[in-house]
N, C-alpha and C positions, 0 to 999 in steps of 0.2 A: 440501616443499622450497621451494616458492614463498613460503610464510609465513616460513620461516627467512631466506630471501634478503631479503625485505622488512624483516624485523626488523633484520638486520645493516645494511642500507642506512640505516634510520632512525637507528640508533645512530651510524653513521659520519657522517651528516649533522649530528646534534647535536654530536658531538665536533668536527667541522670548523667548525661555527658558533661554538662556544665558543672554539676557538683563534683564529678570525677576530676576534671581538669584543675579545679581550684584546690581540691583535696590533695591532688598530686603535687601541685606547686607548694602547698603547705608542708608536705612531708619532706621537703628539702632533698629531693633526689639529685639535685645539682650541687654537690658539696664543693666548697672552695678547697684549694690545695692545702691550706693551713689546717682547716677543720678536718679534712680527710686524713691528713698526716697524723693528727692526734688520735683519730679513731683507730688507725692501723697500727699505731705504736703499741697497742694492747695485744701483743703476741708473745708467746713463751720464749722466743729467741732474742728478743730485744732488737729486732730488725727495724730500721727506719725506712719509710717509703720515700722514694725520690721522684719528684715530678719534673717533667721536661716537655718541650714542644718540638714537634716535627713539622717542617714547613716545605711545601712543594705544590706546584701547579695552582698557585693562588689560594691554597688552603693552609690552615694552621691547626694542627691536632695536638691536644694535650694527652699525655700518657703518664703512667706511673709504673715504677718497678719496686719490688721488694723481695729480699731474700739473697741467697748466695749465688753469685753469678757464674760459678763453676758448675752448677747443677743444670739439669735439663730446664728449659724455659716453657712455661705454660702461658699462653696468650689468651686473654678473655675478651670477647667481643659481644657487646650487649645488643638487645633488640630495640623496640620502639613502643612508646616513648621511654627513654631511660638515659643512663650515663654510666660511667665507670663505677659510680656509687652502688650500682646494682650488685656488684660482686664483693662488697665489703666483707661479708661473712667468709667467703673463700679466701680472700687476700690476707686474712690473719689466721687461717686454719693451720694448726700445728702439724697435722699429718701431711698437708701439701708442702708447707715450708720446710719440712725435714727432707723432702725429696726433690724440690724444684724451686727455681726462682719464678716469680709471678709478675706478669705485666698485664695491665688493663688500659684500654684506650677509650677516650670519648669519640664516638663516631662523628663524622661531619654534621654540624647542626645541633649537636647535643653537648651537654656539660659545658666545657670551656673550649670547645672546638668550633668556634664560629656559631655560637648559640642562636638558633632561630633562622639560620641560613641553610636551606636544604641542599643536599647533593643527591640527585636521583640516580645517577649512574653508579651501579654496583661495581662496574669495572674500575671506575676512578676511585671509589672507596677502597677497593681491594688493593689498588696500586699504592695508595697513601699508607695504608696499614702495613702492607708488605715492605714499604720503605723503612718503616720503624724496625720491623723484624730483621731485615737485612743488615741494619746497623748493629744489631745485637747478636746475630747468628754465630759469629766466630767464637764468642765467649762460651757458648753452650754446646754440650755434646748432642743435644736433640731439641726439637721444638714441637710442642703440642698446641693446637689451636682449638679452643672451646667456643663455639658460637651458639648463642641462644636466640630462638625465633628469627627475626630478620638479621641478627648477627650471624646466624647459621648460614644465611644466604651469602653474606660477605665472606665468611670463612671458606665456604665451598668455592667461591670465585677466586680467592687467594690460591687455594690448592690447585685450581684449574690453570691459572695464568702463571703460577710460580711453583711447578710441581716438585722442585727440589728444595723448597724452602721449609716445608713442614714434614715431620715424620709421623704425626698422628693428628687425627681430626675427630672431634666430638661434636656431632650435630644434635643439639637438644631442642626438640619441638620446632625444628627448622622449617622455614618457608622456602620450598624448593620447586614445587609443582605449580606451573602457571594456572592461575584461577582457582586453586584448591584452598581457599581461605575465606573467612567471613569479612565482608566489607560493609560497614554500617552506613545507613543513609546519611547520618550527620557528617561523615567524612566528605561527602559531596557538598552538603548544605553549608557547612561552616567554612569551606574554602571559597565561598562567594566573597568578593572583596569588601562587601558591606559588613560582613560578620567576622572576617579574618582578624581584625584588630582586637576582638574579644579573647583570642586564644593566647595562652602562654606559648613561648617560642618552641618548646619541645613538642607540643601538641600539633602546632602548625607543620613542623618538620615531619612528624609521624604521618600526618594526613597526606602531605605531598608525596612522601615515599609510598604510602599505601596505594594511592591512586596510580602509581607507576609500577607496582609490583609485577603485574602480568607481562608487561612489555620487557622488563628487565629479566624476568625468569625465562621468557621465550628466547632471549638472546643467549642464554646459558645452556639451552636444551641439548645442543650438539657438542658440548665441551666436557661432559662428565667422564669420558674415557681418558682424559688427561690426568685425572686424580690417581696417584700411585701410592699414596701413604696408607697407613692403617686407618680404618674409619669405624667409629661406633655411632650408631643412630639410635636415639632414644625418643619415643613419642608416646603420649597418652592416647589411649583408645577413645577417651571421652573428650578430646580436645575439640571444642567448638569454635575456636578462633583460627588455628592453623590445622586443617583437617588431617586425620591419620593417613589419608591417601598420600600425603607428602613423603612419609617414610617409605612406603612401597615404591613410589616413584624413584626415590634415591637408590633403593635396593636394586631395582632393575637396571639402573644406569651406571652403578659403580663397578663396572666390569674389570677394571684394572687395579683396584685397590689391593694392596699387599695383604690386607686382612680386613674382613667385613663382618660386623655383628650388628644386627638390627633387633631391638627389643621393643615390643609393643606392650604398654603398661595398662593393665586392666583397671578401669575406673578412674584413671588419672586424666587431668585436664591440662591446661596450659600453665601449670604452676609447679613444674618439677623442681625448680630451684628450692622451693620451700617444702614440698611434700616428698621428694625423692633425693634429698641431699646426699645420703650415704651412697646411693647408687651412682650419682654423678661423681663423687670422690673416688669410688671404686673404679669407675670407667676411666678416669684420668690416670689413676695408678696403673691400670692395665695397659694403657697406651704408652706410659713411660717404660714399663717393663718390656713391651713389644719393641720399642725403639732401642733399648739396650741389647736385646737378643739379636736384632737386626745388625747392630754395629759389631757385635761379637762374631757373627757369621761372616760379615764382610772382611774381617781382619784375617780370616783363615785363607 
């Protein structure tokens, strides 16, 4: 009886997974630059989004900018599977655009950054995105990085390897603790070469990344004291994908952050972008204000 139950559950999981991947593809999470530009043009300031590519170390990353480049810069890094399209609501938000220029990047293997070609090294992903930020840094008085889920992993690695690059760090439902996350059986099953061809490129990349998470996070374990920026950590107490223990892990290790706030959200899952939008906006505004205060103090 137990065997039959497990077998049925496995079949159901695979069926649900296949439905999800094609529903995901249908929802056009990988928006072309022209389509995305039209979507983002709907903002109260009439700002136009500009798309460009950054190329280094054999990779080519697409990114976009929107807003006044004399203001602080907020950099958005998405999770998996996803793309810069994940942030479209934030990229045309009037409260953010009034205070900051906004930049979003397609991580390697997603969107239009070598779609379907994984990059498992978080260190290399961080170096590539840091390269984009370094090109823009001089134009902006401060830089805030907002990383969601595995984008939070990459954001933390940027702050570790380039401690003077970011003034603020928002880790939203971030995967940072080795082994403290849900790994579904189909992540292993569908990466068999006989089944891999069924997967959309973004799902394949997400699977490959997922299976390398623990090794990558282990390699970051002794680097947390390098982070010196202000940090806000937000995590749902009911997150069954990236477990709440990730937030406590970060809290214990962020010993040199100039400011640290950790908020555990009762009843919230891995969907804070939709369920806690105002909190995310307020957190970004707080990090901007903290960076301004820090600059004013340094001038005296």
